[in-house]
RODO-2510 file (C-alpha; in nm, 4 decimals, decimal comma):
residues 253
     n   res          X          Y          Z
     1     m     2,6436     0,8337     0,3669
     2     t     2,3891     0,9634     0,1121
     3     d     2,0174     0,9917     0,1887
     4     k     1,9453     0,7111    -0,0565
     5     q     2,2026     0,4860     0,1066
     6     a     2,0602     0,5549     0,4532
     7     i     1,7082     0,4722     0,3332
     8     f     1,8050     0,1292     0,2116
     9     d     2,0251     0,0548     0,5116
    10     v     1,7073     0,0787     0,7211
    11     y     1,4786    -0,0807     0,4597
    12     s     1,7114    -0,3798     0,4254
    13     m     1,5937    -0,5227     0,7584
    14     y     1,2570    -0,6079     0,6070
    15     y     1,3276    -0,5949     0,2336
    16     d     1,3196    -0,9680     0,1560
    17     l     1,0057    -1,0219     0,3643
    18     l     0,8249    -0,7291     0,2007
    19     y     0,8972    -0,8729    -0,1421
    20     k     0,8760    -1,2453    -0,0726
    21     d     0,5704    -1,2510    -0,3024
    22     k     0,7747    -1,1088    -0,5903
    23     d     0,8207    -1,3687    -0,8663
    24     y     1,1983    -1,3511    -0,9076
    25     h     1,2004    -1,6761    -1,1059
    26     a     0,9641    -1,5333    -1,3700
    27     e     1,1711    -1,2143    -1,3894
    28     v     1,4933    -1,4101    -1,4376
    29     d     1,3211    -1,6225    -1,7035
    30     y     1,2360    -1,2970    -1,8795
    31     i     1,5880    -1,1494    -1,8504
    32     d     1,7457    -1,4762    -1,9658
    33     g     1,5088    -1,4756    -2,2634
    34     l     1,5974    -1,1148    -2,3494
    35     l     1,9697    -1,1889    -2,3440
    36     k     1,9238    -1,4887    -2,5708
    37     r     1,6753    -1,3152    -2,8017
    38     h     1,9166    -1,0267    -2,8555
    39     k     2,2154    -1,2573    -2,8963
    40     v     2,4280    -1,1572    -2,5971
    41     n     2,6938    -1,4253    -2,6205
    42     s     2,9017    -1,3196    -2,3212
    43     k     2,7980    -1,4689    -1,9872
    44     k     2,9577    -1,1799    -1,7961
    45     l     2,6914    -0,9475    -1,6557
    46     l     2,7061    -0,6336    -1,4422
    47     e     2,4043    -0,5576    -1,2235
    48     f     2,3447    -0,2010    -1,1053
    49     g     2,1532    -0,1915    -0,7764
    50     s     2,1723    -0,5632    -0,7007
    51     g     1,9961    -0,5386    -0,3631
    52     t     2,0134    -0,8581    -0,1602
    53     g     2,1246    -1,0546    -0,4659
    54     k     1,8152    -1,2557    -0,5562
    55     h     1,8254    -1,1827    -0,9301
    56     g     2,2021    -1,2336    -0,9351
    57     r     2,1974    -1,5717    -0,7623
    58     l     1,9220    -1,7030    -0,9888
    59     l     2,1072    -1,5857    -1,2997
    60     a     2,4226    -1,7534    -1,1693
    61     e     2,2305    -2,0817    -1,1552
    62     r     2,1799    -2,0449    -1,5314
    63     g     2,5507    -2,0154    -1,5994
    64     y     2,5956    -1,6385    -1,5945
    65     v     2,8761    -1,4678    -1,4030
    66     i     2,7341    -1,1604    -1,2323
    67     t     2,9030    -0,8739    -1,0530
    68     g     2,6489    -0,6824    -0,8466
    69     i     2,6910    -0,3191    -0,7425
    70     e     2,4894    -0,2069    -0,4394
    71     q     2,5129     0,1303    -0,2656
    72     s     2,3566     0,0248     0,0656
    73     a     2,6124    -0,1404     0,2931
    74     q     2,3402    -0,3364     0,4708
    75     m     2,1840    -0,4619     0,1478
    76     a     2,5263    -0,5596     0,0130
    77     a     2,5986    -0,7495     0,3353
    78     l     2,2795    -0,9529     0,2829
    79     a     2,3767    -1,0402    -0,0760
    80     t     2,5206    -1,3846    -0,0044
    81     p     2,7829    -1,4728    -0,2683
    82     v     2,7506    -1,7989    -0,4606
    83     p     2,9545    -1,9415    -0,7491
    84     g     2,8879    -1,7025    -1,0354
    85     f     2,7623    -1,4107    -0,8254
    86     h     2,9225    -1,1623    -0,5903
    87     c     2,8310    -0,8116    -0,4781
    88     i     3,0473    -0,5008    -0,4416
    89     e     2,9395    -0,2013    -0,2349
    90     g     2,9524     0,1026    -0,4617
    91     d     2,7729     0,3896    -0,6346
    92     i     2,6406     0,3022    -0,9808
    93     r     2,6751     0,6670    -1,0881
    94     s     3,0508     0,6757    -1,0387
    95     i     3,1961     0,3248    -1,0040
    96     r     3,4726     0,2241    -1,2456
    97     l     3,5745    -0,1415    -1,2458
    98     g     3,8047    -0,1317    -1,5477
    99     r     3,6296    -0,4351    -1,6993
   100     k     3,3814    -0,4974    -1,9805
   101     f     3,0603    -0,6988    -1,9691
   102     g     2,8208    -0,8420    -2,2244
   103     a     2,5246    -0,6702    -2,0595
   104     v     2,4476    -0,4278    -1,7794
   105     l     2,1240    -0,4894    -1,5900
   106     s     1,9395    -0,2522    -1,3585
   107     l     1,6167    -0,4050    -1,2309
   108     f     1,3253    -0,3265    -0,9991
   109     h     1,3089     0,0453    -1,0844
   110     v     1,6644     0,1281    -0,9745
   111     m     1,6765     0,3811    -1,2588
   112     s     1,3644     0,5521    -1,1237
   113     y     1,5568     0,6312    -0,8044
   114     q     1,7837     0,8547    -1,0169
   115     i     1,5662     1,1624    -0,9814
   116     s     1,8047     1,4248    -1,1240
   117     n     1,9386     1,4460    -1,4790
   118     q     2,2887     1,4420    -1,3332
   119     c     2,2225     1,1061    -1,1664
   120     v     2,0639     0,9585    -1,4786
   121     n     2,3572     1,0743    -1,6914
   122     g     2,5990     0,9201    -1,4417
   123     v     2,4323     0,5778    -1,4597
   124     f     2,4105     0,5849    -1,8406
   125     a     2,7769     0,6838    -1,8642
   126     r     2,8902     0,4035    -1,6311
   127     a     2,6785     0,1517    -1,8223
   128     a     2,8331     0,2542    -2,1547
   129     e     3,1823     0,2492    -2,0059
   130     h     3,1454    -0,1078    -1,8777
   131     l     2,9887    -0,2587    -2,1908
   132     e     3,1551    -0,4493    -2,4682
   133     s     3,0910    -0,3242    -2,8205
   134     d     2,7251    -0,4011    -2,9100
   135     g     2,6546    -0,4904    -2,5454
   136     l     2,3097    -0,4355    -2,3957
   137     f     2,1906    -0,2050    -2,1196
   138     i     1,8633    -0,3463    -1,9808
   139     f     1,6632    -0,1580    -1,7182
   140     d     1,3066    -0,0886    -1,6117
   141     v     1,1461     0,2405    -1,5082
   142     w     0,8187     0,3904    -1,3980
   143     y     0,6447     0,5054    -1,7167
   144     s     0,5031     0,8602    -1,7285
   145     p     0,1857     0,7842    -1,9306
   146     a     0,0739     0,5321    -1,6658
   147     v     0,1595     0,7610    -1,3744
   148     y    -0,0418     1,0477    -1,5206
   149     s    -0,3286     0,8282    -1,6394
   150     q    -0,3765     0,6129    -1,3292
   151     r    -0,2082     0,8261    -1,0597
   152     p    -0,0466     0,6652    -0,7556
   153     v    -0,2773     0,5859    -0,4631
   154     v    -0,2378     0,4912    -0,0981
   155     r    -0,1460     0,1234    -0,0658
   156     i    -0,1281    -0,1074     0,2344
   157     k     0,0757    -0,4279     0,2380
   158     r     0,0950    -0,6894     0,5119
   159     m     0,3551    -0,9664     0,5245
   160     f     0,4731    -1,2045     0,7942
   161     d     0,7010    -1,4968     0,8666
   162     d     0,7780    -1,6949     1,1817
   163     q     0,9727    -1,4024     1,3310
   164     v     0,7968    -1,0792     1,2416
   165     e     0,4705    -0,9349     1,1115
   166     i     0,4905    -0,6184     0,9010
   167     t     0,2338    -0,3657     0,7859
   168     r     0,3546    -0,1083     0,5331
   169     i     0,1543     0,1974     0,4324
   170     a     0,2622     0,3794     0,1141
   171     e     0,1283     0,7326     0,0684
   172     p     0,2234     0,9217    -0,2503
   173     d     0,2963     1,2900    -0,3061
   174     i     0,2983     1,3786    -0,6757
   175     f     0,5270     1,6454    -0,8250
   176     p     0,4141     1,6801    -1,1895
   177     n     0,6693     1,9449    -1,2857
   178     e     0,9564     1,7194    -1,1785
   179     n     0,8286     1,3844    -1,3119
   180     k     0,8592     1,2684    -0,9511
   181     v     0,6526     1,0867    -0,6916
   182     n     0,7557     1,0806    -0,3265
   183     v     0,6359     0,7543    -0,1748
   184     n     0,6024     0,8058     0,2013
   185     y     0,6390     0,4692     0,3710
   186     t     0,5352     0,3896     0,7260
   187     i     0,6333     0,0416     0,8398
   188     f     0,4925    -0,1193     1,1548
   189     a     0,6876    -0,4264     1,2663
   190     n     0,5925    -0,6655     1,5445
   191     r     0,8569    -0,9235     1,6345
   192     q     0,7838    -1,2514     1,8059
   193     g     0,8854    -1,2483     2,1731
   194     t     0,9043    -0,8683     2,2006
   195     v     0,6648    -0,6123     2,3434
   196     g     0,5635    -0,3104     2,1395
   197     t     0,5686    -0,2141     1,7733
   198     q     0,8697    -0,0816     1,5839
   199     v     0,7719     0,2073     1,3566
   200     l     0,9907     0,3156     1,0646
   201     t     0,9229     0,6056     0,8291
   202     e     1,0978     0,6623     0,4972
   203     v     1,0518     0,8692     0,1842
   204     h     1,1405     0,7081    -0,1489
   205     s     1,1624     0,9654    -0,4288
   206     m     1,0800     0,8006    -0,7621
   207     r     1,1216     0,9490    -1,1087
   208     h     0,9051     0,8432    -1,4008
   209     f     1,0167     0,8727    -1,7620
   210     s     0,8624     0,9453    -2,1004
   211     m     0,9910     0,7653    -2,4070
   212     l     1,1284     1,0923    -2,5475
   213     e     1,3409     1,1418    -2,2337
   214     l     1,4756     0,7886    -2,2591
   215     e     1,5587     0,8365    -2,6264
   216     l     1,7492     1,1547    -2,5432
   217     f     1,9562     0,9963    -2,2633
   218     s     2,0258     0,6970    -2,4859
   219     t     2,1508     0,9079    -2,7755
   220     l     2,3681     1,1253    -2,5499
   221     h     2,5538     0,8183    -2,4225
   222     g     2,5989     0,6248    -2,7438
   223     f     2,3040     0,3844    -2,7217
   224     e     2,0237     0,2952    -2,9555
   225     i     1,6892     0,1724    -2,8226
   226     v     1,6354    -0,1798    -2,9516
   227     t     1,2911    -0,2121    -2,7979
   228     a     1,0726    -0,0935    -2,5111
   229     e     0,8126    -0,3266    -2,3619
   230     e     0,6246    -0,4049    -2,0448
   231     f     0,8517    -0,5774    -1,7945
   232     v     0,8057    -0,9575    -1,7975
   233     t     0,4962    -0,9640    -2,0233
   234     a     0,6755    -0,8006    -2,3223
   235     r     0,3536    -0,6239    -2,4202
   236     a     0,3683    -0,2858    -2,5946
   237     p     0,3768    -0,0029    -2,3363
   238     g     0,0805     0,2271    -2,2884
   239     e    -0,1222     0,4150    -2,0287
   240     g    -0,1681     0,0971    -1,8253
   241     t     0,2031     0,0118    -1,8140
   242     w     0,3696     0,1165    -1,4894
   243     g     0,6914    -0,0766    -1,5475
   244     v     0,8557    -0,0415    -1,8893
   245     c     1,1710    -0,2342    -1,9733
   246     l     1,4221    -0,0677    -2,2053
   247     i     1,6699    -0,2720    -2,4055
   248     l     1,9498    -0,0493    -2,5325
   249     r     2,2429    -0,1498    -2,7489
   250     k     2,5788     0,0245    -2,7270
   251     i     2,6613     0,1628    -3,0671
   252     a     3,0010     0,0435    -3,1866
   253     s     3,2436     0,3357    -3,2011
***
């Protein structure tokens, strides 16, 4: 088991609760609009880092057929299959399905978890390998100009449901020479009917990217950048844009 896989096997226990305020419907509206705007006619999609399957299930409701790839066994187990969506446990840097798709998606900063060039190259290569000619690779990343301009700060988040109350503290360590931020999470969980507080600690290493880096990786793997824009809003990226969405097209060989 890799360190990254172990992190998300633990994190999966509280993942959906921590992000229950995330507007998955708006994000799927945006992705659906991108696919239509850029004339992806195939309904077959491959999702890298599909998590618990929320994006995939919502896309399936719109008529897409999605294969999700998720490295964490626990996250994959929580990804309930529905008609049009199923999840496979696997590593997006090395998996080979032997099938082609109209688009490859990688959402919610999955690419920013690829902190080494070797990992980034692996994901780009697998995306290119699984795409039809002129297919799209759509992903979002942390954007270097925003990280350096605004700098990550300590954040506290509290969420609860009828079973558990969670407090999560996120404390960043910044590594400017590596384009990396280590987000040190401490999670305090109090479950109904139990005595005491469960405490979990994790470190999520996140890479941020400049546009020049993204252009280089794209060119190396046979892609052209169609556009880069703020995720969901589609505004032009700048120093205030933490999440930039890249839309790459596979160049016909």
